[in-house]
N, C-alpha and C positions, 0 to 999 in steps of 0.2 A: 246282197250288201256285203262289200268288201270289209274283211276285219283289219283293226288298227294295228300298226306296227309296233312291236314292244320296245322300249329303250333299253339300251344296255346298262347293266347294273354298275359298270366302271363309272367312277367320278368323272366329272367334267373339268377340263383345264381351267386356270384363272383367265379371266377375260383381260385382254391388253388394254381396253379402255371401256369407259363407261357407254352403256347403249343409250340410244336416244340423242338427242340435242345437247352438245358439248357445253358446260357452263363452267367457268372458273371460279364462280362463288360457291359452286355446290361441292368443290373439291374439299377434303377434309383436311384442316390445319391444325398443325401440333402445337398447342400452346404451352408456353411455360413462364416461368416467373420473369424473366427477362422482357417479353414481348408482351405479356398479359397487362402490365400495368405501365402508366406513365412515370417517367422519372420523377416528377413532384411526388406522386403516391409512394414511390419507393423511399425517397428521402424522407418523406413524413413518417413512414414505418421505422427506417433507421434512426430517427430522431429519439426514439423509446430506448434505444440501446445505450450502454454505457461505452467507456473508452476500450475496455479489453474485448467487449463482444463486437464493437466495431471494428477493432484490428483483425478479429477472426473472421468476420465477413469478406474481407478483402481477398482472401486466400480462395474464394469460390470460385470466381472466373473474372474476366476482364471488365464486364458490365458492372458487377458488384464492387469490385477494387475502384472503377471510376466513380461511382457514386459515394461509396464509403469514404473518399477523399475529399468530398466536397469541402470547400473552404468555409462557406456559411453554416455548414452543419458543425463543424469543429468549433467555429465561434460560439454557437449557440451551446455546445457541449462545455466549452470553456466558462462561459459566464455561469453557467447552471453549477458546475463544480467548485470555481475558485470565486465566483461572486463579482460582482460589478465594482466592488472596492478597488481591485486591481487594474480597473480601466480609468479611474480618475486621474487628473493630471499630478505629476510629480516633478521631481528635481531633472530628472532624465527625459529625453525625447530622441523619437525614432528619426527625425527628418534630417539628422547631420550628414551631409555629404562624406565626411571624413570617417563615419562610422563610430565617433566617440559618443558615448554615455558617460555623463559625470557620476550620478549616482542611482542610475535607473536599475529597476527590477524587472523581472519578468512580467511582460505586458503592462506595467506601470507607466503610462504614458498619456500625454494629451495628444489625441489622434484626431486628425481631420477625417472626413468621410472617405476622400480618396485614399489617404494613407492607410486607414483601416481596412480598405478592401485588398490593399496591395500584401498585407501581412500573411504569413503562412501561420494559420491558427493551429494547425495540427501539430507544427512544429512548436509553437509556442505553448500548447498543451502538454507536451512531451518534457518540456524543459520545466515548466512549472510543476509537473507530476514527479520529476526527479528532486526538486528542491523538496516537496512535501514528503516523499519516501526516502530521501537521503542517498539516492543512488547518484553516484558521481566516479570520475576518472581522476586519480591521483598522479600528479607529475612532480618530480623534484626540480627545483629551479637551480639547483647547484649546491654544493657543499658549503656550509656557513664561511669557510676559510676562503672560498673562490667568489662569492657573491655579497652575502650578509652574514655578519656573525651571529651566532645563536644568542638566545636570549639569557642563556646560562652563562654566568661570567662576564657579559659584557651588556652595555647600555641598549637599550630598545632600538630596533631598526624603524626606519621610516619607507613605508610602501604606499603607493598611489595607482589606481587603475585608470585608464583612459581608453575605452574601447578595447583594440587589440593590444595596447600598449601598456607594458608594466614598468613603473617608475620605482626605483628603490634606491635607498642612500644608508649609510652606517652612521651612527652616532659617536663612533670612534675618534679619538683626537688624531689629527695628521696635519703635516705642513700643507697639503693639497687634497681635501676631501674631493671625492667625486659622487656623481650621480649617474646611475645605470638605468639604461632605457632599452627595454627589450620590446621588440616588436614582433620578432620571429624566434624560435628556439635557437637559431644559429647567429641571430642578428642582433648586436649589442652596441649602441651608442654610449659614449661617456661625456658627461658635462663636467668641466672643471670648476672647482671652486677654490678660491684663494683670498684670504685676508689682506687688506690694505693698511690695517693700524697695527698688526704685530706680526713678528716673524716666528713666535712661539706656536706649537700645534693647536688647531682649532678643530672644532666638530659641527656637524651639521644638526642644529636644533629642531627644525621642521621643515616641511616642503609643503607647497599648496599649487594646484593647477586652477587656470582661469575656467570658471564656469559659466562665462558669457557664451551667446550664440555665436558661431562661427560668422565671420566677414562673408559678405556677398561678392567681395572683389575677387577676381580669378586668382590674383598674385596670393591672396591670404586663404585660400581654400585649403583646408587641412593643417592650418598653423596652429600649434599648440604653444599656449605661454606658462611658464612655470616659474614661480618664486621659491628661491632657496634662502634660508636663514642660517647664519652662522652664530656659534656660542658668544662671539664678541658683540652681537646685535646688529651687524652690518648685515644686508641681503642684496641679493642680485636678481635681476628678470632675464631670463632665458626665453628664447623663441625657437621652438623644435620644428623644422620642416625636412620632412624626409628626402625632399628633392635636392635640398641644398642645405647640407647639415653643417652646424659650427658650434664648436665646443664652448666657446666663449660667451659671457654674458652681454646682452644688448644694453642694460642699464644696470648701474650699482648704486647703492646708497649707503652713506656712512653717517648715523646719527650723532647728534651732539653728545657729550660725554655723559651728560645727566640722563640721557634716553638709551644709553647702551645697556640693555638689559637683557636676559635670556628670554628669547620668544619661545613660548610653548606651542601656540596654535596661530593659525592664519587662515583667512578667508579672502579669496580672490575673485573678483568680478569685474574684469577690465571696465572701466580705468580706475575703479576702486579697490583698495587693498586695506584690510583690518588685521591687525596683530594683536595678540595677547600674550603679556610677558609673565614670567613667574611671580612678579609681585603684583598681579592683576591691574596691570595697566594698559588700557586699551588705546592703540594708536591708529589713526586714520591717515591714509597717504593717498595722494592723487596722482595717476599715472597717466593723464590725458595727453601731456606734453612730451618733449624729448628729455626731461629729467622727471626726479621724483620728488615731490612736494608733500611735506608734512603739514596737515591741514588741523588737525584736532587732537586732544588728549583727553582721557577720563580715568581715573582711577575709583577702585573700590576698596573699602577696609572689612567689608563684612562678607566677601565671596573669597572663595578659597578653590585650589585645584583638588581633584581632577576637573576639567572642564571640556566643553566641546562647542565649536562654532558652526553655524549653517547660515548661509547668505543666499537671498534670492533678489532678483529685480522685481519690483512693483509695476503695475500696470503704466503708471508714470516713468518715462524714460531716465528721469533723473532722480529717481527714488529709490532706495534700496532697504530691504527688511533683514535684520541681523538677529538671529535667536541664540542666546549664550545660556548654556546649561552648566551648572558648578555645584559644588558643595557649600553647605551652609553650616554655622556651628548651632548646636542646640545644647542649651544648659543642662547640666554643669560641663561636660565633656564628651559629648556625642555629635553626631552628623546626620544631616538630612540633605535634600537637594533642592534647589532654586532655579529659577528662570527669568531672565530678562530680555525683552524685546526692545530692540532700537532700531529707529527709522532715521536712516541717513539719506540727505538730500544735498543736490548741488545748486549753487544759485549764486550769481555775480562773480566776479574776479577780483582777486585779492593778490597782494605781493607776498610771495611766498618766504618763509624764514630762512635766513642764511644757514648753511650747513657746512660742515668741516671742510669741504672741498671747494667753497665760494658759494655765491649768491645763485640762486635759480632764477629763472625768468617767471613772469606772472602766470598764474594758474587760472584758468578759466571755468574750471569746476571746483569751486570751494565746498568740499563736502564737510558737513557739519552734522552733528545730531540735533534733529529738530524735535524728538519726542521718544520716551522711554517709559516702559511699564515692566513690572516685576510680578511674579508669583512665587511662592514657598509652598512647599509640601507641609511644612511644619509651621503654622501660624496660629498666634495665640490671640483670640478676638479681645477687643476693647472693651473696657467697662464690665458689667454685670452680665453674667452667662447663664443660660437656662439648661435644663437636663439635656436636651439635644446637643447643644453646643459642647457640653462636658462630655457627652459620649464621644462625640467627634474628636475631641482633644485627647482622651484616653486612647482612642485609635492610632492618632498621629504619634502619640509618645510610644505606643508599641512597636512602631515601625522604625524608631531612631537606631543608629548603629554606631558602632565603636569606630571602625574605619571605614573608608570609602575607596575602594578600587578603581572605579571608573564610572563615569556619568557621560551619557550620549542623548543627543535629541536629533530628530528630523523635523522639527516644526510642530508637530502633531503629537508625537508620543515621547517620553522621556523614561529612560530606563536607568535605574541606580544599581550598581553592583557592590554590595557590602563587601567590605576586606578582613573581617574578622573571622577566626577559625571558628567552626562549629563545635559548640560542647566546651570550649574553654575559654578563658579568657586570653586574648592575643598578646604577644609580645614582639616588639618591633625594635631592631637596632636603630641607632641614631643614623647610621650610614644606609639605612633603606632607601628607595625610589622616593624622590620628592613628589611625584604624582600621586601617591597615596596618603590621603589626608589622616592625621593621627592628632589626638588630643594633647593638649600641653601638660595635663596632669595626670601623673600616673598612679595616683592613689585609688582610682575608683576600679572596681572589679566587675564592672557591668558587661554582660555579653548580651548580644541580640536575642530577642526570643527565637524559639525553635523554627517559627514559620518565616524568619528574616535573617538567616544566616548567610554565610558568604556563598553558599551553593544555591541560594534562592534569590533571584534577581526581583526588584521591585518596579511595576510597570505603573506609570502615571499617564494621564490625560491631560493635555494642555488646551486651555479654552482662552484665546484671546479674542474677545468681541471687538467690533470697528471701534475706532476711536471716538465716534459720534455716540456710540450707546452708552448708557449709564450702567451697565453691568459692569463688575471688576474682573480681571483676568484671575484665573482659577487652575491650580495643579491639584487634580484630583487623582486619587489613588484608584486603579482598576483591579489589578490581581496580582498575584505571586507567580513569577515563571519559574516552575520546579524543572529539573532535570540533571544538572551536573553533579558530579560525585566529588568535586574538590572546588576550592577557591578559584574565582575568576581573575585571568590576567588582564585581559582587553575586550572591549566591546566595538562593535560597529553596528550603526543603525541607520537606515536609509529608507523611506517609502514605505513604513509599516512593516518592515522586516529587520529582525535583531539577530546578529551573529555574536557568538560568545566563544573566547578562546580561553581555556582553562590553565592553570598552571601546570597541570599533568598533562596538556597536550590535546585534552578533548575538546571537541568543537559541537556546538549545538545552535540549530536555527530555528527562530519563533516567528510564527505569522503572526504579528500582534492584531490584525483585523479578525482573524478567527480564532486566535488563542491556541493554536496548535504548536507543538514543538518536536523535533526531531534531532536525534544524535547522528551528526555527519562522521565524527571520528572518535574512537574509544580512548580513553587514556592510556598513556604509554606505562607499562609495566613497572619499569625502573627508570627512574629519572633524577637528576640532582635538583635541589630547590633553587628557583631562579631568584636572583637578587634584585632584578630589573623586570619591567612589563614586557610583555611580547607585543606582538602587533597583528591586527585581522582587519582585513578591508575585502569588500566584495562589490561586485555589479549584477547585472541582470543575469550572467552566464556562469561566474566562476567567483571562487573564494581562494583569497591568497593569505597564507598565515606565515609569520616568523616567530619560532618558539623553540620548545625543546627538540622538535624534529627536524629544526633547521627551517629552509624556506622552501614551501610547498604551495602547488596550485591544485585546486580541485575544480573541475570542469562539469556542469551540468548539462551541456549541450551534446549528449551522447545519445 
């Protein structure tokens, strides 16, 4: 029997292929996180991450970066962090072809399903996060001597925002006041204003932009209407078209001598124009034809400045709702806030009232006030009262203030900024701004309670039930907004967000839905006390202020 051959102790070389029948399924496959799970499972895992971790995941590889940028994922994260309140309908809307937003805020819009899918939710989340954290980029819009005067030593400036357009004007007296329209850093258009009834210097008392939806006509796409009011009471309507710019007004109106009063505020929703004078006379105008027609006048002897107007179109195409917030006197020499709702409707055709320049043709939209309701923050119940009503009266009495610096409303919320100095009885000269309410009797030494000083704003909720309801309108106190270290110079309120500009230059932002406040700009260390109000306006991406720092723009889309 032959002996077997012994194998060499040397190791065998690696096989070049598997022995036996070749099978592709038997080959070892290297599994990774990218190919082991479907995209839907990865997105489900990413839905448990916060925004900071989700951004960090994007740096892992291309596949994670692709999935971490999923639009629906960021939409869910947005709703989770900022709530659905920011997605309810507001004054602004995203469907404008010209990019204009009248008073819209981040994601505060009435969105159709198709429009919601086209939004970049990650970018919206970043903008809203910047608002919450106070992160913004600051740009100067020119020295006060070049564009607008500073609040210090000069009347307050007028500033409006319309998408990428910044509209500004000075209240200083001039033989030919001008309105500046900035669309780009180096592109400025000028609108010329001139009085037709006097050769003396005049000033611009206020400006208002048209809040109606843009026309579907191709020739009017991107058209912006603007109303400018002079200190003489006359006003003009401008149409700004970037493709064919004209510095002259399209329509002009000269009121009758008895109606030539200083206009403080105006609300414009073409073809309806509503003005409020310093004597608290409400004037309604019809702009549907080739001329301006005055259709209705209302006066109030229990309402006082400062005030604010907001107007919106109702589901009916011929009716509008106007919300007016104002200061109301409280016995014996104090102040609170009140709100009035007016329903303005167009019906029939009437012959217009002759004006100084001659009779006007008939108006086919006779705008009249068909309903009005009011609510007051300080209201004494009628008849006998029980302990609960007495407790509520005492709480109301504790919120009365010595002065009112500003009042603002967006139709849902009302904010009152007291004007008294904390810790001492305020004293104001007779030459102070007329926009700050002051009592007629100087004998009282009342100072607002510590929780309601000039640095603490009062937030109220406005309840306006349907006209058919048996419930009455209410203006209920919600909370006190804390934060500023000095008196407030001006407020701006839109769609559940409030921005305040302090006399010392500080800027605070509050989310009224969530009750959160953030300081955007710290006070100026050394500044001269202003003799007139500042100005603050904002939209969904920026804040523009005119105050002790001059005119500045703070952008949150960074």
